[in-house]
C-alpha positions as CSV (number, residue, x, y, z in Angstrom):
1,M,46.4,-25.7,-23.2
2,S,44.0,-25.2,-26.0
3,A,42.1,-21.9,-26.7
4,D,38.8,-23.7,-26.0
5,E,40.1,-25.1,-22.5
6,A,41.3,-21.7,-21.6
7,K,38.0,-20.1,-22.5
8,N,36.2,-22.7,-20.4
9,G,38.5,-22.1,-17.5
10,W,37.8,-18.3,-17.6
11,R,34.3,-19.1,-17.7
12,R,34.3,-21.3,-14.7
13,L,36.1,-18.8,-12.8
14,W,33.8,-16.0,-13.8
15,F,30.7,-17.8,-12.9
16,N,32.1,-18.9,-9.6
17,F,33.2,-15.5,-8.7
18,P,31.2,-14.2,-5.6
19,V,30.4,-10.9,-7.0
20,R,27.5,-11.7,-9.3
21,T,24.5,-9.3,-9.8
22,G,21.8,-12.0,-10.6
23,Y,20.7,-10.0,-13.4
24,K,22.2,-10.7,-16.9
25,L,22.0,-7.0,-18.0
26,L,23.7,-5.5,-14.9
27,D,26.4,-8.2,-15.2
28,Y,27.9,-6.4,-18.2
29,L,28.6,-3.3,-15.8
30,L,30.7,-5.4,-13.5
31,P,33.9,-4.4,-15.4
32,A,33.2,-0.8,-14.5
33,I,34.6,-1.7,-10.9
34,P,38.1,-2.4,-11.8
35,A,38.0,0.4,-14.5
36,T,37.2,3.0,-11.7
37,F,39.9,1.8,-9.4
38,L,42.2,2.2,-12.5
39,L,41.1,5.7,-13.3
40,K,41.4,6.4,-9.5
41,Y,44.9,5.1,-8.8
42,S,46.7,4.6,-12.0
43,I,45.5,7.2,-14.5
44,H,44.5,9.8,-11.7
45,A,41.6,10.9,-13.6
46,G,39.6,14.1,-12.7
47,S,36.7,14.2,-10.0
48,L,34.0,14.5,-12.7
49,T,35.2,11.4,-14.6
50,L,35.6,9.4,-11.4
51,F,32.1,10.5,-10.2
52,F,30.5,9.0,-13.4
53,A,32.7,5.9,-13.2
54,A,32.0,5.3,-9.5
55,A,28.3,5.8,-10.0
56,I,28.2,3.1,-12.8
57,A,30.3,0.5,-10.8
58,I,27.9,1.0,-7.8
59,I,24.9,-0.2,-9.8
60,P,26.0,-3.9,-10.2
61,L,27.5,-4.1,-6.9
62,A,24.3,-2.8,-5.4
63,A,22.6,-5.7,-7.4
64,A,25.4,-8.3,-6.1
65,L,24.6,-7.2,-2.5
66,G,20.8,-7.7,-2.8
67,T,21.4,-11.1,-4.6
68,A,23.7,-12.3,-1.9
69,T,21.2,-11.1,0.8
70,E,18.5,-12.9,-1.0
71,E,20.4,-16.1,-1.3
72,L,21.1,-16.0,2.5
73,S,17.5,-15.3,3.1
74,V,16.4,-18.6,1.1
75,Q,19.0,-20.5,3.0
76,A,18.1,-19.4,6.4
77,G,14.2,-19.9,5.9
78,P,11.4,-17.2,6.2
79,R,12.0,-16.1,9.8
80,V,15.9,-15.6,9.7
81,G,15.8,-14.7,6.1
82,G,13.0,-12.1,6.8
83,L,15.3,-10.7,9.3
84,L,18.1,-10.4,6.8
85,N,16.2,-8.7,4.2
86,A,14.8,-6.5,6.7
87,T,18.2,-5.1,7.9
88,L,20.1,-5.5,4.8
89,G,17.7,-4.9,2.1
90,N,18.8,-1.3,1.7
91,A,22.4,-1.7,2.8
92,T,23.5,0.3,-0.4
93,E,21.7,3.4,0.8
94,L,23.2,2.9,4.4
95,I,26.8,2.5,3.0
96,L,26.5,5.4,0.4
97,G,24.8,7.7,3.2
98,F,27.4,7.0,5.7
99,F,30.3,8.0,3.4
100,M,28.5,11.1,2.0
101,L,28.0,12.2,5.9
102,K,31.9,11.6,6.2
103,G,32.3,13.8,3.3
104,N,30.1,16.4,4.8
105,Q,27.4,16.1,2.0
106,V,24.5,16.1,4.7
107,E,22.1,18.0,2.4
108,V,22.7,15.4,-0.3
109,V,22.1,12.5,2.0
110,K,18.8,13.7,3.2
111,A,17.7,14.5,-0.2
112,S,18.8,10.9,-1.4
113,L,16.6,9.5,1.3
114,S,13.5,11.4,0.6
115,G,14.3,10.6,-3.0
116,S,14.5,6.8,-2.5
117,V,11.1,6.9,-0.6
118,I,9.3,8.8,-3.3
119,G,11.1,7.2,-6.3
120,N,10.3,3.6,-5.1
121,I,6.7,4.4,-4.8
122,L,5.9,6.8,-7.6
123,L,8.7,5.9,-10.2
124,V,9.3,2.0,-9.8
125,L,5.8,0.8,-8.5
126,G,4.4,3.2,-11.4
127,M,6.6,1.6,-13.9
128,S,5.9,-1.9,-12.4
129,A,2.3,-1.4,-12.7
130,F,2.5,-0.1,-16.4
131,V,4.5,-3.2,-17.5
132,A,2.4,-5.8,-15.6
133,G,-0.8,-4.0,-16.8
134,L,0.0,-4.3,-20.2
135,Q,-0.4,-8.2,-19.7
136,K,-3.4,-8.1,-17.4
137,D,-5.6,-5.0,-16.9
138,I,-6.4,-5.5,-13.2
139,Q,-3.4,-6.6,-11.0
140,K,-4.2,-7.8,-7.5
141,L,-2.0,-6.5,-4.4
142,P,-1.4,-8.1,-1.0
143,R,-4.1,-6.0,0.9
144,R,-3.0,-6.7,4.3
145,T,0.7,-6.0,3.7
146,A,-0.4,-2.9,1.9
147,Q,-2.4,-1.7,4.8
148,L,0.4,-2.4,7.2
149,N,3.0,-0.5,4.9
150,S,0.5,2.3,4.5
151,G,0.3,2.8,8.2
152,M,4.0,2.6,8.8
153,L,4.7,5.1,6.0
154,F,2.0,7.5,7.6
155,V,3.9,7.4,11.0
156,A,7.2,8.1,9.0
157,M,5.6,11.0,7.2
158,A,4.3,12.6,10.6
159,A,7.7,12.1,12.2
160,L,9.4,13.9,9.2
161,A,6.9,16.8,9.3
162,M,7.3,17.3,12.9
163,P,10.7,19.2,13.0
164,V,9.4,21.5,10.4
165,I,6.4,22.3,12.5
166,F,8.5,22.5,15.5
167,R,10.9,24.9,13.7
168,L,8.1,27.2,12.6
169,S,6.4,27.1,15.9
170,Q,9.7,27.9,17.9
171,F,11.2,30.5,15.4
172,G,8.6,31.4,12.7
173,S,10.8,30.8,9.6
174,F,13.1,28.3,8.1
175,T,16.1,30.4,8.2
176,M,17.3,29.9,11.8
177,H,19.3,26.8,12.8
178,A,18.9,25.6,16.2
179,Y,20.4,22.6,18.2
180,S,17.0,21.9,19.4
181,V,15.9,20.5,16.0
182,I,18.9,18.1,16.1
183,V,17.8,16.8,19.5
184,L,14.4,16.4,18.3
185,S,15.7,14.6,15.3
186,R,17.7,12.1,17.4
187,W,14.8,11.2,19.7
188,T,12.5,10.8,16.9
189,S,14.8,8.5,15.0
190,G,15.1,6.4,18.3
191,V,11.3,6.1,18.1
192,L,11.1,5.3,14.5
193,I,13.6,2.5,14.8
194,V,11.6,0.9,17.8
195,V,8.4,1.1,15.4
196,Y,10.3,-0.7,12.6
197,C,11.5,-3.3,14.9
198,L,8.2,-4.0,16.5
199,G,6.7,-4.2,13.0
200,L,9.6,-6.6,12.1
201,V,8.8,-8.8,15.0
202,R,5.2,-8.9,14.1
203,A,6.0,-10.0,10.5
204,L,8.4,-12.6,11.7
205,L,5.9,-14.1,14.2
206,A,3.5,-14.4,11.4
207,A,6.0,-16.2,9.0
208,S,5.6,-19.9,8.4
209,P,8.4,-22.1,9.8
210,P,11.5,-22.5,7.5
211,A,11.4,-25.2,4.8
212,R,14.6,-27.0,3.7
213,E,14.5,-27.4,-0.1
214,L,18.3,-28.0,-0.8
215,D,20.4,-31.0,0.2
216,E,22.9,-30.1,3.1
217,S,26.1,-29.9,1.0
218,R,24.7,-27.8,-1.5
219,Q,23.1,-25.6,1.1
220,R,26.3,-25.0,3.0
221,R,28.2,-24.3,-0.3
222,S,25.6,-21.8,-1.5
223,R,25.7,-20.1,2.0
224,W,29.5,-19.7,1.9
225,W,29.4,-18.3,-1.5
226,A,26.5,-16.0,-0.4
227,L,28.6,-14.8,2.4
228,A,31.7,-14.2,0.4
229,A,29.8,-12.2,-2.2
230,L,28.2,-10.3,0.7
231,T,31.6,-9.4,2.3
232,V,33.4,-8.6,-1.0
233,S,30.4,-6.4,-2.4
234,T,30.1,-4.6,0.8
235,V,34.0,-3.7,0.9
236,L,34.0,-2.6,-2.8
237,L,30.9,-0.7,-2.3
238,G,32.4,1.4,0.7
239,M,35.6,2.0,-1.4
240,L,33.5,3.2,-4.5
241,S,31.2,5.3,-2.3
242,E,34.4,7.3,-1.1
243,I,35.2,7.7,-4.7
244,L,31.6,8.9,-5.6
245,V,31.5,11.3,-2.7
246,G,34.8,13.0,-3.7
247,G,33.4,13.9,-7.0
248,I,30.0,15.1,-5.8
249,E,31.0,18.8,-5.5
250,T,32.8,18.7,-8.8
251,A,29.6,17.1,-10.4
252,K,27.1,19.5,-9.0
253,H,28.9,22.6,-10.4
254,A,29.8,21.0,-13.7
255,L,26.2,20.1,-14.2
256,G,24.6,23.0,-12.4
257,L,22.6,20.8,-10.2
258,S,21.4,21.7,-6.6
259,D,22.0,19.5,-3.5
260,L,18.4,18.6,-3.8
261,F,18.3,17.3,-7.5
262,M,21.6,15.5,-6.9
263,G,20.2,13.6,-4.1
264,V,16.5,13.1,-4.8
265,V,17.0,12.1,-8.3
266,V,20.7,11.1,-9.1
267,I,21.9,9.4,-5.9
268,A,18.7,8.0,-5.1
269,I,18.4,6.3,-8.8
270,I,22.2,5.0,-8.3
271,G,21.5,3.5,-5.0
272,N,18.2,1.8,-6.0
273,V,18.7,0.5,-9.6
274,A,19.0,-3.2,-8.3
275,E,15.6,-2.9,-6.6
276,H,14.1,-1.2,-9.5
277,T,15.4,-4.0,-11.9
278,S,14.1,-6.7,-9.5
279,A,10.6,-5.1,-9.3
280,L,10.3,-4.8,-13.1
281,L,11.2,-8.4,-13.8
282,M,8.7,-9.4,-11.4
283,A,6.1,-7.2,-13.0
284,Q,7.2,-8.5,-16.2
285,K,6.4,-12.1,-15.1
286,N,3.0,-11.1,-14.0
287,R,4.0,-11.2,-10.2
288,M,2.7,-7.8,-9.2
289,E,2.2,-8.6,-5.7
290,V,5.8,-9.2,-5.4
291,A,6.9,-6.1,-7.1
292,Y,4.6,-4.3,-4.7
293,I,6.1,-5.7,-1.8
294,I,9.8,-4.9,-3.0
295,T,9.0,-1.2,-3.9
296,V,6.7,-0.3,-0.9
297,G,8.7,-2.4,1.5
298,S,12.0,-0.7,0.5
299,S,10.4,2.8,1.1
300,V,9.4,1.5,4.6
301,Q,12.9,0.3,5.4
302,I,14.3,3.6,4.2
303,A,11.8,6.0,6.1
304,L,11.9,3.8,9.4
305,L,15.5,2.4,9.7
306,V,17.9,3.8,7.2
307,T,17.2,7.4,7.6
308,P,16.9,7.5,11.4
309,A,20.2,5.1,11.5
310,L,22.0,7.9,9.5
311,V,20.8,10.6,11.8
312,L,22.2,8.5,14.8
313,L,25.5,7.8,12.7
314,S,25.8,11.3,11.7
315,W,26.3,12.3,15.5
316,I,29.2,9.8,15.7
317,V,30.8,11.0,12.5
318,G,30.7,14.6,13.6
319,H,28.4,16.1,10.9
320,P,25.0,16.1,12.5
321,M,22.0,15.5,10.3
322,S,18.5,16.5,11.1
323,L,15.2,15.2,9.9
324,L,14.3,18.7,8.8
325,F,13.2,18.2,5.1
326,T,12.3,20.9,2.7
327,P,8.6,21.5,2.1
328,L,8.9,20.1,-1.6
329,E,10.3,16.8,-0.2
330,L,7.6,16.5,2.4
331,L,5.0,17.1,-0.2
332,G,6.5,14.4,-2.4
333,I,6.5,11.9,0.5
334,G,3.1,12.9,1.5
335,V,1.9,12.2,-2.2
336,A,3.7,8.9,-2.1
337,V,2.0,7.9,1.2
338,V,-1.5,9.1,-0.1
339,A,-0.9,7.0,-3.3
340,T,-0.1,3.8,-1.3
341,S,-3.1,4.2,0.9
342,M,-5.2,4.5,-1.9
343,L,-3.9,1.4,-3.6
344,A,-4.2,-0.5,-0.3
345,G,-8.0,0.4,-0.1
346,D,-9.0,-1.8,-3.0
347,G,-6.1,-4.2,-3.3
348,E,-6.0,-3.5,-7.2
349,I,-3.8,-1.6,-9.6
350,T,-3.9,-1.2,-13.3
351,W,-1.8,0.2,-16.0
352,F,-3.4,3.5,-16.0
353,D,-2.7,3.8,-12.2
354,G,0.9,3.2,-13.0
355,V,0.6,6.1,-15.6
356,Q,-0.7,8.3,-13.0
357,L,2.2,7.4,-10.4
358,L,4.9,8.0,-13.0
359,A,3.1,11.5,-14.0
360,L,3.4,12.6,-10.2
361,Y,7.0,11.4,-10.2
362,F,8.1,13.4,-13.3
363,I,6.1,16.6,-12.1
364,F,8.0,16.4,-8.7
365,A,11.4,15.7,-10.5
366,I,10.6,18.7,-12.8
367,A,10.0,21.1,-9.7
368,V,13.1,19.7,-8.0
369,Y,15.3,20.3,-11.2
370,L,13.9,24.0,-11.4
371,M,15.0,24.5,-7.8
372,P,18.1,26.9,-7.7
373,A,21.5,25.3,-7.1
374,H,22.3,27.9,-4.7
375,P,19.0,29.4,-3.2
376,S,19.4,32.9,-1.8
Protein backbone atom coordinates (compact mmCIF):
# COMPACT_ATOMS: atom_id res chain seq x y z
CA MET A 1 0.00 0.00 0.00
CA SER A 2 1.35 3.37 -1.00
CA ALA A 3 1.69 6.30 1.39
CA ASP A 4 -1.12 8.18 -0.38
CA GLU A 5 -3.46 5.19 -0.17
CA ALA A 6 -2.72 4.78 3.52
CA LYS A 7 -3.28 8.48 4.13
CA ASN A 8 -6.61 8.39 2.27
CA GLY A 9 -7.62 5.28 4.20
CA TRP A 10 -6.99 6.94 7.56
CA ARG A 11 -8.82 10.04 6.34
CA ARG A 12 -11.90 8.01 5.39
CA LEU A 13 -11.80 6.23 8.75
CA TRP A 14 -11.50 9.54 10.62
CA PHE A 15 -14.34 11.25 8.78
CA ASN A 16 -16.60 8.21 9.19
CA PHE A 17 -15.87 7.85 12.90
CA PRO A 18 -19.09 8.53 14.79
CA VAL A 19 -17.64 10.96 17.34
CA ARG A 20 -17.37 14.19 15.36
CA THR A 21 -17.97 17.62 16.85
CA GLY A 22 -19.39 19.38 13.82
CA TYR A 23 -16.98 22.26 14.44
CA LYS A 24 -13.58 22.18 12.73
CA LEU A 25 -11.87 24.08 15.55
CA LEU A 26 -13.14 21.75 18.28
CA ASP A 27 -12.16 18.67 16.24
CA TYR A 28 -8.54 19.47 17.07
CA LEU A 29 -9.33 18.75 20.73
CA LEU A 30 -10.54 15.18 20.05
CA PRO A 31 -7.06 13.64 20.67
CA ALA A 32 -7.43 14.84 24.27
CA ILE A 33 -9.91 11.98 24.80
CA PRO A 34 -7.46 9.07 24.37
CA ALA A 35 -4.72 11.19 25.97
CA THR A 36 -6.81 11.50 29.16
CA PHE A 37 -7.37 7.76 29.39
CA LEU A 38 -3.65 7.21 28.77
CA LEU A 39 -2.79 9.61 31.60
CA LYS A 40 -5.29 7.93 33.90
CA TYR A 41 -4.72 4.22 33.32
CA SER A 42 -1.18 3.97 31.92
CA ILE A 43 0.87 6.88 33.21
CA HIS A 44 -1.17 7.27 36.44
CA ALA A 45 -0.90 11.05 36.41
CA GLY A 46 -1.86 13.21 39.37
CA SER A 47 -5.36 14.47 40.09
CA LEU A 48 -4.67 18.03 38.94
CA THR A 49 -3.27 16.88 35.58
CA LEU A 50 -6.23 14.55 35.09
CA PHE A 51 -8.66 17.35 35.94
CA PHE A 52 -7.32 19.63 33.22
CA ALA A 53 -7.00 16.78 30.70
CA ALA A 54 -10.58 15.63 31.31
CA ALA A 55 -11.86 19.21 31.14
CA ILE A 56 -10.31 19.65 27.69
CA ALA A 57 -11.53 16.23 26.50
CA ILE A 58 -15.12 16.91 27.59
CA ILE A 59 -15.36 19.98 25.33
CA PRO A 60 -15.28 18.17 21.94
CA LEU A 61 -17.42 15.35 23.35
CA ALA A 62 -20.09 17.84 24.40
CA ALA A 63 -20.00 19.25 20.87
CA ALA A 64 -20.24 15.75 19.36
CA LEU A 65 -23.23 14.98 21.58
CA GLY A 66 -24.94 18.18 20.46
CA THR A 67 -24.18 17.52 16.79
CA ALA A 68 -25.58 13.97 17.01
CA THR A 69 -28.73 15.25 18.72
CA GLU A 70 -29.13 17.93 16.07
CA GLU A 71 -28.69 15.39 13.26
CA LEU A 72 -31.31 13.08 14.77
CA SER A 73 -33.63 16.06 15.17
CA VAL A 74 -33.30 16.94 11.48
CA GLN A 75 -33.99 13.33 10.51
CA ALA A 76 -37.05 13.07 12.74
CA GLY A 77 -38.74 16.31 11.67
CA PRO A 78 -39.78 19.38 13.67
CA ARG A 79 -42.01 17.69 16.24
CA VAL A 80 -39.97 14.65 17.25
CA GLY A 81 -36.81 16.64 16.58
CA GLY A 82 -38.01 19.39 18.89
CA LEU A 83 -38.65 16.77 21.57
CA LEU A 84 -35.11 15.38 21.16
CA ASN A 85 -33.55 18.83 21.40
CA ALA A 86 -35.70 19.70 24.38
CA THR A 87 -34.67 16.59 26.31
CA LEU A 88 -31.08 16.01 25.16
CA GLY A 89 -29.98 19.57 24.42
CA ASN A 90 -28.23 19.86 27.78
CA ALA A 91 -27.28 16.21 28.25
CA THR A 92 -23.69 17.23 29.02
CA GLU A 93 -24.73 19.27 32.06
CA LEU A 94 -26.97 16.43 33.25
CA ILE A 95 -24.22 13.81 32.93
CA LEU A 96 -21.61 16.04 34.55
CA GLY A 97 -24.01 16.95 37.34
CA PHE A 98 -24.90 13.31 38.01
CA PHE A 99 -21.26 12.25 38.41
CA MET A 100 -20.50 15.29 40.57
CA LEU A 101 -23.40 14.30 42.81
CA LYS A 102 -21.99 10.77 43.04
CA GLY A 103 -18.70 12.35 44.10
CA ASN A 104 -20.53 14.41 46.78
CA GLN A 105 -19.74 17.72 45.07
CA VAL A 106 -23.24 19.05 45.74
CA GLU A 107 -22.31 22.72 46.07
CA VAL A 108 -20.27 22.62 42.85
CA VAL A 109 -23.26 21.08 41.03
CA LYS A 110 -25.59 23.85 42.18
CA ALA A 111 -23.06 26.53 41.27
CA SER A 112 -22.53 25.02 37.80
CA LEU A 113 -26.27 25.08 37.15
CA SER A 114 -26.71 28.71 38.17
CA GLY A 115 -23.54 29.55 36.24
CA SER A 116 -24.94 27.91 33.10
CA VAL A 117 -28.15 29.93 33.26
CA ILE A 118 -26.29 33.18 33.90
CA GLY A 119 -23.44 32.50 31.47
CA ASN A 120 -25.71 31.54 28.57
CA ILE A 121 -27.64 34.81 28.79
CA LEU A 122 -25.05 37.35 29.92
CA LEU A 123 -21.83 35.92 28.46
CA VAL A 124 -22.82 33.99 25.32
CA LEU A 125 -25.80 36.11 24.28
CA GLY A 126 -23.68 39.19 24.95
CA MET A 127 -20.83 37.91 22.78
CA SER A 128 -23.27 36.86 20.05
CA ALA A 129 -24.97 40.27 20.04
CA PHE A 130 -21.60 42.01 19.83
CA VAL A 131 -20.40 39.81 16.94
CA ALA A 132 -23.68 40.12 15.00
CA GLY A 133 -23.94 43.84 15.75
CA LEU A 134 -20.61 44.53 14.10
CA GLN A 135 -22.18 43.40 10.82
CA LYS A 136 -25.62 44.95 11.29
CA ASP A 137 -26.29 47.41 14.09
CA ILE A 138 -29.88 46.42 14.93
CA GLN A 139 -30.62 42.69 15.04
CA LYS A 140 -34.15 41.33 15.26
CA LEU A 141 -35.17 38.74 17.86
CA PRO A 142 -38.06 36.24 17.73
CA ARG A 143 -40.42 38.29 19.92
CA ARG A 144 -43.00 35.58 20.70
CA THR A 145 -40.31 33.04 21.60
CA ALA A 146 -38.49 35.67 23.65
CA GLN A 147 -41.65 36.48 25.61
CA LEU A 148 -42.37 32.79 26.26
CA ASN A 149 -38.79 32.18 27.44
CA SER A 150 -38.92 35.27 29.66
CA GLY A 151 -42.07 33.99 31.33
CA MET A 152 -40.60 30.54 31.94
CA LEU A 153 -37.37 32.00 33.32
CA PHE A 154 -39.39 34.21 35.67
CA VAL A 155 -41.18 31.11 37.01
CA ALA A 156 -37.80 29.42 37.51
CA MET A 157 -36.37 32.47 39.30
CA ALA A 158 -39.36 32.64 41.66
CA ALA A 159 -39.09 28.91 42.37
CA LEU A 160 -35.36 29.17 43.13
CA ALA A 161 -35.94 32.14 45.44
CA MET A 162 -38.63 30.29 47.42
CA PRO A 163 -36.27 28.03 49.47
CA VAL A 164 -34.25 31.09 50.56
CA ILE A 165 -37.40 32.95 51.66
CA PHE A 166 -38.73 29.80 53.32
CA ARG A 167 -35.48 29.28 55.25
CA LEU A 168 -35.33 32.89 56.39
CA SER A 169 -38.98 32.79 57.42
CA GLN A 170 -38.53 29.56 59.38
CA PHE A 171 -35.11 30.09 60.99
CA GLY A 172 -34.21 33.74 60.44
CA SER A 173 -30.75 32.89 59.05
CA PHE A 174 -28.84 30.86 56.44
CA THR A 175 -26.76 28.93 58.98
CA MET A 176 -29.29 26.27 59.98
CA HIS A 177 -29.83 23.30 57.69
CA ALA A 178 -33.28 21.75 57.65
CA TYR A 179 -34.77 18.68 56.02
CA SER A 180 -37.88 20.74 55.24
CA VAL A 181 -35.84 22.75 52.71
CA ILE A 182 -34.93 19.49 50.93
CA VAL A 183 -38.58 18.43 50.87
CA LEU A 184 -39.64 21.83 49.52
CA SER A 185 -36.95 21.57 46.83
CA ARG A 186 -38.17 18.14 45.71
CA TRP A 187 -41.80 19.22 45.42
CA THR A 188 -40.75 22.43 43.66
CA SER A 189 -38.63 20.38 41.23
CA GLY A 190 -41.64 18.27 40.33
CA VAL A 191 -43.69 21.39 39.61
CA LEU A 192 -40.93 22.89 37.45
CA ILE A 193 -40.64 19.71 35.37
CA VAL A 194 -44.41 19.75 34.79
CA VAL A 195 -44.22 23.39 33.67
CA TYR A 196 -41.37 22.57 31.30
CA CYS A 197 -43.23 19.58 29.83
CA LEU A 198 -46.39 21.64 29.27
CA GLY A 199 -44.33 24.36 27.60
CA LEU A 200 -42.79 21.68 25.42
CA VAL A 201 -46.24 20.34 24.46
CA ARG A 202 -47.29 23.84 23.47
CA ALA A 203 -44.18 24.29 21.31
CA LEU A 204 -44.59 20.88 19.64
CA LEU A 205 -48.25 21.47 18.82
CA ALA A 206 -47.30 24.75 17.17
CA ALA A 207 -44.57 23.09 15.06
CA SER A 208 -45.16 22.50 11.37
CA PRO A 209 -45.48 18.93 10.04
CA PRO A 210 -42.19 17.09 9.40
CA ALA A 211 -40.51 17.68 6.08
CA ARG A 212 -38.54 14.95 4.28
CA GLU A 213 -35.59 16.37 2.40
CA LEU A 214 -33.27 13.37 2.20
CA ASP A 215 -33.69 10.16 0.25
CA GLU A 216 -34.63 7.14 2.36
CA SER A 217 -31.28 5.28 2.22
CA ARG A 218 -29.27 8.40 3.07
CA GLN A 219 -31.70 9.27 5.83
CA ARG A 220 -31.41 5.79 7.36
CA ARG A 221 -27.60 5.85 7.12
CA SER A 222 -27.37 9.30 8.73
CA ARG A 223 -29.74 8.22 11.49
CA TRP A 224 -27.59 5.20 12.38
CA TRP A 225 -24.39 7.27 12.41
CA ALA A 226 -26.09 9.85 14.62
CA LEU A 227 -27.31 7.14 17.02
CA ALA A 228 -23.80 5.64 17.11
CA ALA A 229 -22.29 9.07 17.82
CA LEU A 230 -24.87 9.71 20.53
CA THR A 231 -24.14 6.38 22.22
CA VAL A 232 -20.34 6.59 22.01
CA SER A 233 -20.29 10.24 23.12
CA THR A 234 -22.55 9.55 26.11
CA VAL A 235 -20.44 6.60 27.32
CA LEU A 236 -17.16 8.49 26.92
CA LEU A 237 -18.63 11.59 28.54
CA GLY A 238 -19.66 9.57 31.58
CA MET A 239 -16.16 8.09 31.92
CA LEU A 240 -14.48 11.48 31.53
CA SER A 241 -16.90 13.11 33.97
CA GLU A 242 -15.87 10.59 36.61
CA ILE A 243 -12.19 11.44 36.01
CA LEU A 244 -12.97 15.17 36.17
CA VAL A 245 -14.87 14.83 39.45
CA GLY A 246 -11.94 12.93 40.97
CA GLY A 247 -9.72 15.97 40.47
CA ILE A 248 -12.11 18.74 41.58
CA GLU A 249 -10.93 18.86 45.20
CA THR A 250 -7.26 18.93 44.17
CA ALA A 251 -7.94 21.64 41.58
CA LYS A 252 -9.85 23.79 44.06
CA HIS A 253 -7.06 23.69 46.64
CA ALA A 254 -4.24 24.05 44.13
CA LEU A 255 -5.85 27.07 42.45
CA GLY A 256 -7.36 28.53 45.62
CA LEU A 257 -10.89 28.49 44.19
CA SER A 258 -14.18 28.27 46.06
CA ASP A 259 -16.93 25.77 45.24
CA LEU A 260 -18.89 28.74 43.94
CA PHE A 261 -16.28 29.89 41.40
CA MET A 262 -15.41 26.33 40.37
CA GLY A 263 -19.06 25.67 39.51
CA VAL A 264 -20.31 29.06 38.30
CA VAL A 265 -17.38 29.78 35.97
CA VAL A 266 -15.11 26.75 35.37
CA ILE A 267 -17.54 23.79 35.19
CA ALA A 268 -20.31 25.88 33.60
CA ILE A 269 -18.04 26.99 30.76
CA ILE A 270 -16.67 23.46 30.22
CA GLY A 271 -20.17 22.03 29.89
CA ASN A 272 -21.46 24.78 27.60
CA VAL A 273 -18.58 25.37 25.18
CA ALA A 274 -20.35 23.53 22.34
CA GLU A 275 -23.47 25.69 22.65
CA HIS A 276 -21.31 28.80 22.98
CA THR A 277 -19.54 27.91 19.74
CA SER A 278 -22.81 27.21 17.94
CA ALA A 279 -24.37 30.51 19.04
CA LEU A 280 -21.30 32.52 18.04
CA LEU A 281 -21.18 30.86 14.61
CA MET A 282 -24.84 31.74 14.06
CA ALA A 283 -24.18 35.33 15.12
CA GLN A 284 -21.20 35.52 12.77
CA LYS A 285 -23.51 34.41 9.94
CA ASN A 286 -25.88 37.26 10.84
CA ARG A 287 -28.49 34.83 12.22
CA MET A 288 -29.03 36.47 15.60
CA GLU A 289 -32.51 34.97 16.03
CA VAL A 290 -31.01 31.46 16.01
CA ALA A 291 -28.24 32.50 18.41
CA TYR A 292 -30.88 33.89 20.77
CA ILE A 293 -32.93 30.68 20.67
CA ILE A 294 -29.81 28.58 21.39
CA THR A 295 -28.65 30.63 24.37
CA VAL A 296 -31.89 31.54 26.11
CA GLY A 297 -33.55 28.23 25.25
CA SER A 298 -30.62 26.43 26.88
CA SER A 299 -31.01 28.54 30.03
CA VAL A 300 -34.72 27.68 30.19
CA GLN A 301 -33.95 23.98 29.85
CA ILE A 302 -31.29 24.07 32.57
CA ALA A 303 -33.52 26.01 34.97
CA LEU A 304 -36.74 24.06 34.43
CA LEU A 305 -35.54 20.56 33.53
CA VAL A 306 -31.87 19.81 34.30
CA THR A 307 -31.78 21.47 37.75
CA PRO A 308 -34.97 19.84 39.10
CA ALA A 309 -33.96 16.50 37.52
CA LEU A 310 -30.65 16.61 39.40
CA VAL A 311 -32.47 17.47 42.65
CA LEU A 312 -34.54 14.29 42.23
CA LEU A 313 -31.52 12.22 41.13
CA SER A 314 -29.58 13.39 44.21
CA TRP A 315 -32.30 11.74 46.30
CA ILE A 316 -31.50 8.42 44.60
CA VAL A 317 -27.70 8.89 44.73
CA GLY A 318 -27.79 9.54 48.47
CA HIS A 319 -26.32 13.06 48.47
CA PRO A 320 -29.43 15.27 48.73
CA MET A 321 -29.32 18.56 46.83
CA SER A 322 -31.69 21.43 47.50
CA LEU A 323 -32.69 24.46 45.45
CA LEU A 324 -31.13 26.70 48.09
CA PHE A 325 -28.77 28.96 46.11
CA THR A 326 -26.61 31.75 47.51
CA PRO A 327 -27.92 35.34 47.38
CA LEU A 328 -25.17 36.17 44.87
CA GLU A 329 -26.31 33.38 42.52
CA LEU A 330 -29.95 34.45 42.85
CA LEU A 331 -28.97 38.03 42.05
CA GLY A 332 -27.11 36.84 38.94
CA ILE A 333 -30.09 34.76 37.78
CA GLY A 334 -32.42 37.70 38.48
CA VAL A 335 -30.24 40.05 36.42
CA ALA A 336 -30.21 37.52 33.55
CA VAL A 337 -34.01 37.18 33.65
CA VAL A 338 -34.51 40.97 33.69
CA ALA A 339 -32.09 41.34 30.77
CA THR A 340 -34.03 38.72 28.79
CA SER A 341 -37.34 40.45 29.54
CA MET A 342 -36.00 43.80 28.40
CA LEU A 343 -34.76 42.32 25.13
CA ALA A 344 -38.10 40.57 24.59
CA GLY A 345 -39.91 43.89 25.02
CA ASP A 346 -38.81 45.48 21.74
CA GLY A 347 -37.57 42.37 19.93
CA GLU A 348 -34.27 44.02 19.00
CA ILE A 349 -30.66 43.83 20.13
CA THR A 350 -27.56 45.86 19.21
CA TRP A 351 -23.83 45.42 19.65
CA PHE A 352 -23.93 47.82 22.59
CA ASP A 353 -26.58 45.66 24.28
CA GLY A 354 -24.04 42.87 23.94
CA VAL A 355 -21.37 45.01 25.60
CA GLN A 356 -23.70 45.69 28.54
CA LEU A 357 -24.53 42.01 28.95
CA LEU A 358 -20.83 41.15 28.94
CA ALA A 359 -20.12 43.88 31.49
CA LEU A 360 -22.75 42.41 33.82
CA TYR A 361 -21.26 38.93 33.47
CA PHE A 362 -17.69 40.03 34.22
CA ILE A 363 -18.80 42.05 37.25
CA PHE A 364 -20.66 38.98 38.51
CA ALA A 365 -17.67 36.68 37.80
CA ILE A 366 -15.31 39.03 39.68
CA ALA A 367 -17.64 39.05 42.68
CA VAL A 368 -17.78 35.25 42.65
CA TYR A 369 -13.98 35.01 42.39
CA LEU A 370 -13.54 37.29 45.41
CA MET A 371 -15.77 35.06 47.53
CA PRO A 372 -13.58 33.18 50.05
CA ALA A 373 -12.79 29.55 49.24
CA HIS A 374 -13.72 28.50 52.76
CA PRO A 375 -16.16 31.03 54.18
CA SER A 376 -16.36 31.21 57.94
